[in-house]
C-alpha positions in Angstrom: 25.0 62.2 37.3 26.9 59.1 36.4 25.5 56.1 36.3 26.8 53.2 37.2 26.4 49.5 37.2 25.9 47.6 34.0 22.5 47.3 31.8 19.8 44.8 32.4 16.9 43.3 30.3 16.3 44.2 26.4 15.3 46.8 24.7 12.1 46.8 23.2 13.9 46.8 19.5 16.0 44.0 20.4 13.0 41.8 21.3 10.9 42.5 18.1 13.8 41.5 16.0 14.6 38.4 18.1 10.2 37.5 17.6 10.8 38.6 14.4 13.3 36.3 13.8 11.8 33.5 15.4 8.4 33.8 13.6 10.2 34.0 10.3 12.4 30.6 10.7 8.7 28.6 11.7 7.0 29.8 8.7 9.9 28.4 6.3 9.7 25.2 8.4 5.9 24.7 8.4 6.1 25.5 4.6 8.2 23.6 4.2 6.6 20.6 6.3 3.4 21.4 4.5 5.3 21.1 1.3 6.7 17.4 1.8 2.9 16.0 3.5 1.8 14.8 -0.1 4.9 12.9 -0.3 4.7 10.9 2.9 1.2 10.7 2.0 1.4 8.8 -1.4 4.1 6.7 0.2 2.2 6.0 2.9 -0.4 4.5 0.7 2.1 2.3 -1.8 3.1 0.5 2.1 -0.3 0.1 3.1 -1.2 -1.9 -0.3 2.2 -3.5 -0.2 1.1 -4.7 3.8 -2.0 -6.5 2.0 -0.1 -7.9 -0.5 2.8 -9.3 1.8 -0.8 -10.6 4.2 -2.6 -12.3 1.2 1.4 -14.0 1.0 1.6 -15.1 4.5 -2.3 -16.7 4.1 -1.2 -18.1 1.5 1.3 -19.9 2.2 -0.4 -20.6 5.9 -3.5 -22.3 4.2 -1.8 -23.7 1.1 -4.5 -22.2 -1.1 -4.8 -19.3 -3.6 -5.2 -15.8 -2.2 -6.6 -12.7 -3.5 -6.2 -9.2 -3.3 -9.4 -7.6 -5.2 -8.3 -3.0 -5.5 -11.1 -1.1 -6.4 -9.0 1.5 -8.6 -12.1 4.0 -8.1 -13.2 4.1 -4.5 -9.2 3.6 -2.7 -9.9 0.5 -1.2 -8.6 -3.1 -0.9 -9.3 -6.4 0.2 -8.4 -10.0 0.4 -10.1 -12.8 -0.6 -8.8 -16.2 1.6 -10.5 -19.7 1.4 -13.1 -20.7 4.7 -13.7 -24.0 4.5 -17.6 -24.2 4.4 -19.5 -25.4 7.4 -21.7 -28.0 5.2 -19.7 -30.6 3.5 -20.5 -33.0 1.6 -22.6 -35.7 3.1 -21.2 -39.6 3.4 -22.2 -42.3 6.3 -19.8 -42.2 9.3 -17.7 -45.3 8.7 -16.9 -44.0 5.3 -12.7 -44.2 5.3 -11.3 -40.8 4.8 -9.9 -41.3 0.5 -13.5 -42.2 0.1 -14.4 -38.9 2.2 -15.9 -35.7 -0.2 -13.3 -33.1 -1.0 -13.3 -30.3 1.9 -15.4 -27.4 0.2 -14.0 -23.5 0.3 -15.6 -20.1 -0.1 -13.6 -17.1 -0.4 -14.7 -14.6 2.8 -13.0 -10.9 2.8 -10.9 -9.5 5.1 -9.2 -6.9 6.1 -10.4 -4.3 4.0 -8.5 -1.4 3.9 -9.0 2.4 2.3 -5.9 4.6 0.8 -5.3 7.4 3.0 -7.2 10.6 1.6 -4.9 12.4 -1.8 -3.5 9.1 -2.9 -5.4 7.4 -5.7 -4.4 4.2 -7.9 -3.8 5.0 -11.8 -3.8 1.3 -12.5 -3.2 -2.2 -11.7 -0.5 -4.0 -14.2 -1.4 -7.9 -14.7 0.4 -8.7 -17.6 2.9 -7.1 -20.6 -0.2 -7.2 -22.5 -2.0 -4.3 -22.7 -5.6 -5.3 -22.6 -4.1 -6.6 -19.2 -4.0 -3.0 -17.3 -6.9 -2.5 -15.8 -7.1 1.6 -15.2 -11.1 1.4 -14.0 -13.7 -1.1 -11.9 -11.8 -3.7 -9.9 -8.5 -5.2 -10.3 -7.8 -8.9 -9.0 -4.6 -10.5 -8.2 -3.6 -14.3 -7.0 -1.2 -15.0 -5.1 0.1 -18.3 -4.5 1.3 -20.1 -1.9 3.6 -22.2 -4.1 5.3 -18.6 -6.0 3.8 -18.7 -9.0 1.0 -16.5 -8.7 0.8 -13.0 -10.9 4.1 -10.1 -11.5 2.1 -7.3 -10.6 3.0 -3.5 -11.2 -0.2 -0.9 -8.7 1.0 2.6 -9.8 -0.2 5.6 -8.0 -0.5 9.2 -8.0 -1.2 11.6 -5.5 -1.6 15.7 -6.8 1.8 15.7 -9.3 3.7 13.1 -7.8 3.5 9.3 -9.0 5.1 5.8 -7.3 4.6 2.0 -8.0 5.0 -1.1 -6.0 6.2 -4.3 -8.1 5.7 -7.6 -6.7 7.8 -10.4 -8.2 5.0 -13.1 -8.5 7.6 -16.2 -7.9 9.4 -14.9 -5.0 7.4 -12.5 -3.2 10.1 -9.9 -3.9 7.9 -6.3 -3.5 9.6 -3.5 -4.8 9.2 0.2 -4.4 9.3 3.2 -7.2 8.7 6.9 -7.1 8.0 7.2 -10.8 5.0 5.0 -12.5 5.8 2.1 -14.0 4.8 0.4 -17.1 3.9 -3.0 -18.4 7.1 -3.1 -20.2 8.8 -2.9 -16.9 7.0 -6.0 -15.2 9.4 -8.5 -16.1 12.4 -6.4 -15.5 14.4 -7.8 -12.9 16.8 -4.5 -11.8 16.6 -5.6 -8.1 
């Protein structure tokens, strides 16, 4: 007897081959993605710290006073220290002219605390070109001025074998990003 018509469907071997090919492609894609995650986690940590520095610059401009960014290197965290007027000011009689009033007193309060994501860590903070201005442990304090006269700073990061850095130009407030570690000699170089 002779069969007529076309065969409908796939054979079991064809289905197995297609499933194997799809699983191989999925495995390669997932493996590649896992290899890229540390890179993006490091970039995120650098950008997160840069955002804190930009926020400090904005606060300094808004208040007309220096703002500080404090980085705790071994703990992987940072915070902004902003000047807040003290509630209790110096006493003066009610009829005292404004020019004779005691100056407003300020105290620094912590705002916008942040922590690096798990994995990336601070390597060092470089505040100047001299060796003793490179802080590798403890905490570093970066001054951000409203008038563009703050510190030039490099903050180096690492995650596994990857390294990155950000550089804050204290005069312009411009922040530059690098996918390598920077040194104190590169602090004042203008490669933009």
